[in-house]
NUNU-812421 format. One record per atom (N, C-alpha, C): residue in three letters; residue number from 1; x, y, z; atom name. Coordinates in steps of 0.001 Angstrom, whole numbers, always signed. Layout:
BEGIN
[site "ALA" NUM [X Y Z] "CA"] ...
end
This chain:
BEGIN
[site "UNK" 1 [+845 -1152 +0] "N"] [site "UNK" 1 [+0 +0 +0] "CA"] [site "UNK" 1 [+904 +1232 +0] "C"] [site "UNK" 2 [+683 +2148 -910] "N"] [site "UNK" 2 [+1479 +3371 -981] "CA"] [site "UNK" 2 [+745 +4496 -274] "C"] [site "UNK" 3 [+1486 +5299 +458] "N"] [site "UNK" 3 [+918 +6458 +1135] "CA"] [site "UNK" 3 [+1691 +7694 +699] "C"] [site "UNK" 4 [+991 +8771 +587] "N"] [site "UNK" 4 [+1606 +10038 +217] "CA"] [site "UNK" 4 [+1787 +10850 +1496] "C"] [site "UNK" 5 [+3024 +10974 +1921] "N"] [site "UNK" 5 [+3318 +11738 +3137] "CA"] [site "UNK" 5 [+3838 +13107 +2732] "C"] [site "UNK" 6 [+3097 +14123 +3077] "N"] [site "UNK" 6 [+3520 +15492 +2758] "CA"] [site "UNK" 6 [+3918 +16207 +4048] "C"] [site "UNK" 7 [+5132 +16675 +4050] "N"] [site "UNK" 7 [+5631 +17439 +5178] "CA"] [site "UNK" 7 [+5976 +18834 +4692] "C"] [site "UNK" 8 [+5811 +19832 +5532] "N"] [site "UNK" 8 [+6198 +21175 +5111] "CA"] [site "UNK" 8 [+7680 +21199 +4737] "C"] [site "UNK" 9 [+7997 +21916 +3686] "N"] [site "UNK" 9 [+9369 +22091 +3202] "CA"] [site "UNK" 9 [+9982 +20823 +2627] "C"] [site "UNK" 10 [+9177 +19797 +2390] "N"] [site "UNK" 10 [+9678 +18569 +1773] "CA"] [site "UNK" 10 [+8809 +18229 +568] "C"] [site "UNK" 11 [+9399 +17630 -408] "N"] [site "UNK" 11 [+8620 +17201 -1568] "CA"] [site "UNK" 11 [+7891 +15899 -1236] "C"] [site "UNK" 12 [+6746 +15640 -1891] "N"] [site "UNK" 12 [+6001 +14398 -1620] "CA"] [site "UNK" 12 [+6846 +13178 -1962] "C"] [site "UNK" 13 [+6661 +12123 -1198] "N"] [site "UNK" 13 [+7411 +10896 -1425] "CA"] [site "UNK" 13 [+6511 +9714 -1065] "C"] [site "UNK" 14 [+6434 +8740 -1935] "N"] [site "UNK" 14 [+5599 +7558 -1688] "CA"] [site "UNK" 14 [+6374 +6542 -857] "C"] [site "UNK" 15 [+5725 +6048 +186] "N"] [site "UNK" 15 [+6297 +4983 +1001] "CA"] [site "UNK" 15 [+5516 +3714 +692] "C"] [site "UNK" 16 [+6204 +2639 +453] "N"] [site "UNK" 16 [+5525 +1382 +135] "CA"] [site "UNK" 16 [+5844 +337 +1187] "C"] [site "UNK" 17 [+4909 -573 +1350] "N"] [site "UNK" 17 [+5082 -1712 +2251] "CA"] [site "UNK" 17 [+4696 -2965 +1473] "C"] [site "UNK" 18 [+5398 -4059 +1703] "N"] [site "UNK" 18 [+5033 -5295 +988] "CA"] [site "UNK" 18 [+3667 -5806 +1451] "C"] [site "UNK" 19 [+2908 -6345 +513] "N"] [site "UNK" 19 [+1614 -6941 +828] "CA"] [site "UNK" 19 [+1774 -8446 +967] "C"] [site "UNK" 20 [+980 -9031 +1825] "N"] [site "UNK" 20 [+1046 -10465 +2059] "CA"] [site "UNK" 20 [-374 -11020 +1978] "C"] [site "UNK" 21 [-533 -12132 +1282] "N"] [site "UNK" 21 [-1835 -12803 +1208] "CA"] [site "UNK" 21 [-1631 -14285 +1472] "C"] [site "UNK" 22 [-2576 -14876 +2170] "N"] [site "UNK" 22 [-2520 -16308 +2425] "CA"] [site "UNK" 22 [-3667 -16961 +1666] "C"] [site "UNK" 23 [-3353 -17941 +847] "N"] [site "UNK" 23 [-4353 -18609 +17] "CA"] [site "UNK" 23 [-4385 -20084 +389] "C"] [site "UNK" 24 [-5591 -20596 +558] "N"] [site "UNK" 24 [-5759 -22016 +862] "CA"] [site "UNK" 24 [-6720 -22632 -148] "C"] [site "UNK" 25 [-6384 -23794 -625] "N"] [site "UNK" 25 [-7265 -24524 -1542] "CA"] [site "UNK" 25 [-8257 -25353 -733] "C"] [site "UNK" 26 [-9454 -25476 -1242] "N"] [site "UNK" 26 [-10477 -26278 -572] "CA"] [site "UNK" 26 [-11226 -27094 -1609] "C"] [site "UNK" 27 [-11595 -28291 -1236] "N"] [site "UNK" 27 [-12433 -29112 -2105] "CA"] [site "UNK" 27 [-13865 -28610 -2000] "C"] [site "UNK" 28 [-14536 -28526 -3138] "N"] [site "UNK" 28 [-15902 -28039 -3168] "CA"] [site "UNK" 28 [-16787 -29163 -3704] "C"] [site "UNK" 29 [-17790 -29550 -2922] "N"] [site "UNK" 29 [-18756 -30556 -3357] "CA"] [site "UNK" 29 [-20058 -29830 -3668] "C"] [site "UNK" 30 [-20489 -29902 -4918] "N"] [site "UNK" 30 [-21692 -29189 -5354] "CA"] [site "UNK" 30 [-22824 -30165 -5634] "C"] [site "UNK" 31 [-24051 -29754 -5343] "N"] [site "UNK" 31 [-25187 -30596 -5745] "CA"] [site "UNK" 31 [-25328 -30562 -7265] "C"] [site "UNK" 32 [-26047 -31506 -7809] "N"] [site "UNK" 32 [-26271 -31528 -9255] "CA"] [site "UNK" 32 [-27183 -30393 -9683] "C"] [site "UNK" 33 [-26621 -29362 -10252] "N"] [site "UNK" 33 [-27387 -28215 -10719] "CA"] [site "UNK" 33 [-27276 -28129 -12232] "C"] [site "UNK" 34 [-28398 -27925 -12901] "N"] [site "UNK" 34 [-28341 -27810 -14354] "CA"] [site "UNK" 34 [-28599 -26393 -14848] "C"] [site "UNK" 35 [-29187 -25549 -13986] "N"] [site "UNK" 35 [-29518 -24186 -14427] "CA"] [site "UNK" 35 [-29584 -23262 -13204] "C"] [site "UNK" 36 [-28617 -22383 -13063] "N"] [site "UNK" 36 [-28563 -21460 -11936] "CA"] [site "UNK" 36 [-28707 -20035 -12461] "C"] [site "UNK" 37 [-29641 -19284 -11900] "N"] [site "UNK" 37 [-29814 -17888 -12258] "CA"] [site "UNK" 37 [-29026 -17013 -11299] "C"] [site "UNK" 38 [-28482 -15925 -11798] "N"] [site "UNK" 38 [-27679 -15045 -10947] "CA"] [site "UNK" 38 [-28056 -13596 -11206] "C"] [site "UNK" 39 [-28346 -12853 -10128] "N"] [site "UNK" 39 [-28623 -11419 -10203] "CA"] [site "UNK" 39 [-27347 -10720 -9751] "C"] [site "UNK" 40 [-26700 -10043 -10685] "N"] [site "UNK" 40 [-25390 -9450 -10418] "CA"] [site "UNK" 40 [-25519 -8190 -9573] "C"] [site "UNK" 41 [-24585 -8042 -8635] "N"] [site "UNK" 41 [-24466 -6831 -7838] "CA"] [site "UNK" 41 [-23376 -5938 -8419] "C"] [site "UNK" 42 [-23160 -4793 -7815] "N"] [site "UNK" 42 [-22139 -3850 -8282] "CA"] [site "UNK" 42 [-20750 -4463 -8110] "C"] [site "UNK" 43 [-19936 -4359 -9152] "N"] [site "UNK" 43 [-18551 -4866 -9132] "CA"] [site "UNK" 43 [-18489 -6336 -8736] "C"] [site "UNK" 44 [-19444 -7095 -9165] "N"] [site "UNK" 44 [-19620 -8490 -8771] "CA"] [site "UNK" 44 [-18935 -9412 -9773] "C"] [site "UNK" 45 [-18084 -10314 -9295] "N"] [site "UNK" 45 [-17399 -11286 -10150] "CA"] [site "UNK" 45 [-17754 -12728 -9774] "C"] [site "UNK" 46 [-18799 -12909 -9002] "N"] [site "UNK" 46 [-19194 -14239 -8549] "CA"] [site "UNK" 46 [-19628 -15147 -9706] "C"] [site "UNK" 47 [-20397 -14657 -10693] "N"] [site "UNK" 47 [-20792 -15565 -11775] "CA"] [site "UNK" 47 [-19591 -16194 -12489] "C"] [site "UNK" 48 [-18550 -15417 -12697] "N"] [site "UNK" 48 [-17354 -15951 -13356] "CA"] [site "UNK" 48 [-16681 -17012 -12483] "C"] [site "UNK" 49 [-16674 -16804 -11175] "N"] [site "UNK" 49 [-16088 -17793 -10266] "CA"] [site "UNK" 49 [-16921 -19074 -10258] "C"] [site "UNK" 50 [-18246 -18938 -10284] "N"] [site "UNK" 50 [-19113 -20120 -10338] "CA"] [site "UNK" 50 [-18909 -20894 -11635] "C"] [site "UNK" 51 [-18817 -20175 -12741] "N"] [site "UNK" 51 [-18549 -20842 -14023] "CA"] [site "UNK" 51 [-17214 -21576 -13998] "C"] [site "UNK" 52 [-16218 -20993 -13357] "N"] [site "UNK" 52 [-14886 -21599 -13300] "CA"] [site "UNK" 52 [-14879 -22926 -12551] "C"] [site "UNK" 53 [-15825 -23117 -11615] "N"] [site "UNK" 53 [-15879 -24396 -10896] "CA"] [site "UNK" 53 [-16976 -25315 -11438] "C"] [site "UNK" 54 [-17519 -24950 -12599] "N"] [site "UNK" 54 [-18452 -25843 -13284] "CA"] [site "UNK" 54 [-19929 -25631 -13012] "C"] [site "UNK" 55 [-20306 -24530 -12399] "N"] [site "UNK" 55 [-21723 -24249 -12154] "CA"] [site "UNK" 55 [-22296 -23542 -13380] "C"] [site "UNK" 56 [-23360 -24089 -13968] "N"] [site "UNK" 56 [-23970 -23459 -15144] "CA"] [site "UNK" 56 [-24782 -22220 -14738] "C"] [site "UNK" 57 [-24248 -21038 -15012] "N"] [site "UNK" 57 [-24847 -19786 -14552] "CA"] [site "UNK" 57 [-25414 -18995 -15728] "C"] [site "UNK" 58 [-26599 -18419 -15505] "N"] [site "UNK" 58 [-27197 -17488 -16462] "CA"] [site "UNK" 58 [-27529 -16210 -15702] "C"] [site "UNK" 59 [-27075 -15074 -16215] "N"] [site "UNK" 59 [-27381 -13799 -15568] "CA"] [site "UNK" 59 [-28851 -13452 -15766] "C"] [site "UNK" 60 [-29474 -12972 -14708] "N"] [site "UNK" 60 [-30883 -12579 -14744] "CA"] [site "UNK" 60 [-30927 -11057 -14615] "C"] [site "UNK" 61 [-31575 -10397 -15552] "N"] [site "UNK" 61 [-31713 -8945 -15519] "CA"] [site "UNK" 61 [-33015 -8517 -14858] "C"] [site "UNK" 62 [-33207 -7211 -14769] "N"] [site "UNK" 62 [-34390 -6652 -14107] "CA"] [site "UNK" 62 [-35688 -7078 -14794] "C"] [site "UNK" 63 [-35688 -7132 -16137] "N"] [site "UNK" 63 [-36912 -7535 -16849] "CA"] [site "UNK" 63 [-37284 -8975 -16545] "C"] [site "UNK" 64 [-36293 -9857 -16506] "N"] [site "UNK" 64 [-36568 -11260 -16178] "CA"] [site "UNK" 64 [-37067 -11413 -14751] "C"] [site "UNK" 65 [-36530 -10598 -13851] "N"] [site "UNK" 65 [-37022 -10648 -12466] "CA"] [site "UNK" 65 [-38474 -10241 -12383] "C"] [site "UNK" 66 [-38839 -9236 -13174] "N"] [site "UNK" 66 [-40203 -8709 -13115] "CA"] [site "UNK" 66 [-41207 -9606 -13819] "C"] [site "UNK" 67 [-40821 -10151 -14981] "N"] [site "UNK" 67 [-41808 -10853 -15804] "CA"] [site "UNK" 67 [-41378 -12235 -16286] "C"] [site "UNK" 68 [-40187 -12677 -15932] "N"] [site "UNK" 68 [-39684 -13945 -16454] "CA"] [site "UNK" 68 [-40187 -15155 -15688] "C"] [site "UNK" 69 [-39966 -16327 -16277] "N"] [site "UNK" 69 [-40318 -17586 -15635] "CA"] [site "UNK" 69 [-39109 -18061 -14835] "C"] [site "UNK" 70 [-39114 -17809 -13546] "N"] [site "UNK" 70 [-37985 -18174 -12695] "CA"] [site "UNK" 70 [-38033 -19629 -12259] "C"] [site "UNK" 71 [-39121 -20328 -12546] "N"] [site "UNK" 71 [-39249 -21727 -12129] "CA"] [site "UNK" 71 [-38299 -22648 -12881] "C"] [site "UNK" 72 [-37721 -22179 -13970] "N"] [site "UNK" 72 [-36807 -23027 -14748] "CA"] [site "UNK" 72 [-35428 -23152 -14115] "C"] [site "UNK" 73 [-35152 -22351 -13082] "N"] [site "UNK" 73 [-33854 -22398 -12416] "CA"] [site "UNK" 73 [-33877 -23365 -11240] "C"] [site "UNK" 74 [-32778 -24114 -11085] "N"] [site "UNK" 74 [-32613 -24963 -9899] "CA"] [site "UNK" 74 [-32357 -24105 -8668] "C"] [site "UNK" 75 [-31676 -22990 -8862] "N"] [site "UNK" 75 [-31360 -22061 -7777] "CA"] [site "UNK" 75 [-31205 -20669 -8374] "C"] [site "UNK" 76 [-31485 -19658 -7565] "N"] [site "UNK" 76 [-31253 -18269 -7956] "CA"] [site "UNK" 76 [-30373 -17649 -6873] "C"] [site "UNK" 77 [-29258 -17091 -7303] "N"] [site "UNK" 77 [-28312 -16464 -6383] "CA"] [site "UNK" 77 [-28393 -14956 -6602] "C"] [site "UNK" 78 [-28499 -14222 -5511] "N"] [site "UNK" 78 [-28577 -12760 -5571] "CA"] [site "UNK" 78 [-27245 -12197 -5094] "C"] [site "UNK" 79 [-26601 -11388 -5907] "N"] [site "UNK" 79 [-25336 -10763 -5532] "CA"] [site "UNK" 79 [-25502 -9882 -4308] "C"] [site "UNK" 80 [-24431 -9771 -3532] "N"] [site "UNK" 80 [-24527 -9058 -2258] "CA"] [site "UNK" 80 [-24858 -7580 -2417] "C"] [site "UNK" 81 [-24583 -6987 -3581] "N"] [site "UNK" 81 [-24901 -5572 -3792] "CA"] [site "UNK" 81 [-25892 -5396 -4940] "C"] [site "UNK" 82 [-26773 -6351 -5121] "N"] [site "UNK" 82 [-27733 -6301 -6223] "CA"] [site "UNK" 82 [-28818 -5257 -6024] "C"] [site "UNK" 83 [-29060 -4835 -4808] "N"] [site "UNK" 83 [-30100 -3842 -4552] "CA"] [site "UNK" 83 [-29740 -2453 -5033] "C"] [site "UNK" 84 [-28466 -2094 -5083] "N"] [site "UNK" 84 [-28087 -716 -5311] "CA"] [site "UNK" 84 [-27848 -256 -6728] "C"] [site "UNK" 85 [-27203 -1031 -7608] "N"] [site "UNK" 85 [-26743 -467 -8868] "CA"] [site "UNK" 85 [-27824 -76 -9858] "C"] [site "UNK" 86 [-28958 -724 -9824] "N"] [site "UNK" 86 [-29999 -444 -10799] "CA"] [site "UNK" 86 [-31277 -21 -10086] "C"] [site "UNK" 87 [-31791 +1170 -10393] "N"] [site "UNK" 87 [-33056 +1574 -9761] "CA"] [site "UNK" 87 [-34186 +600 -10048] "C"] [site "UNK" 88 [-34161 -16 -11231] "N"] [site "UNK" 88 [-35244 -959 -11579] "CA"] [site "UNK" 88 [-35192 -2209 -10718] "C"] [site "UNK" 89 [-33990 -2750 -10446] "N"] [site "UNK" 89 [-33919 -3964 -9640] "CA"] [site "UNK" 89 [-34321 -3686 -8208] "C"] [site "UNK" 90 [-33976 -2511 -7670] "N"] [site "UNK" 90 [-34359 -2210 -6298] "CA"] [site "UNK" 90 [-35869 -2003 -6172] "C"] [site "UNK" 91 [-36558 -1650 -7267] "N"] [site "UNK" 91 [-37998 -1496 -7232] "CA"] [site "UNK" 91 [-38712 -2850 -7274] "C"] [site "UNK" 92 [-38026 -3888 -7741] "N"] [site "UNK" 92 [-38649 -5196 -7877] "CA"] [site "UNK" 92 [-38846 -5879 -6528] "C"] [site "UNK" 93 [-37938 -5601 -5578] "N"] [site "UNK" 93 [-37985 -6279 -4284] "CA"] [site "UNK" 93 [-38269 -5279 -3191] "C"] [site "UNK" 94 [-38978 -5697 -2173] "N"] [site "UNK" 94 [-39147 -4803 -1019] "CA"] [site "UNK" 94 [-37834 -4648 -276] "C"] [site "UNK" 95 [-37688 -3558 +429] "N"] [site "UNK" 95 [-36464 -3328 +1216] "CA"] [site "UNK" 95 [-36352 -4402 +2282] "C"] [site "UNK" 96 [-35120 -4837 +2585] "N"] [site "UNK" 96 [-34941 -5895 +3606] "CA"] [site "UNK" 96 [-35271 -5396 +4990] "C"] 
end
């Protein structure tokens, strides 16, 4: 992370610190799903991650939420920030 430290009578200088991340692999056991609907939230990359592990995902838009046949999905996943980015999607559901 770089920080800009400004001191009087000194020029700005960026200080950096090394970043560290710990990653662990886990086995994932999924039920047999043939059709999963996903309502994307803001800056959401979950559908791509689900596709990468073999989950068949179809993005669901505001029109499909309002008038579509949702019974064809085995599961519907709602992104954690799906309420905010689109005024139409937030109108479809009551506030939590």
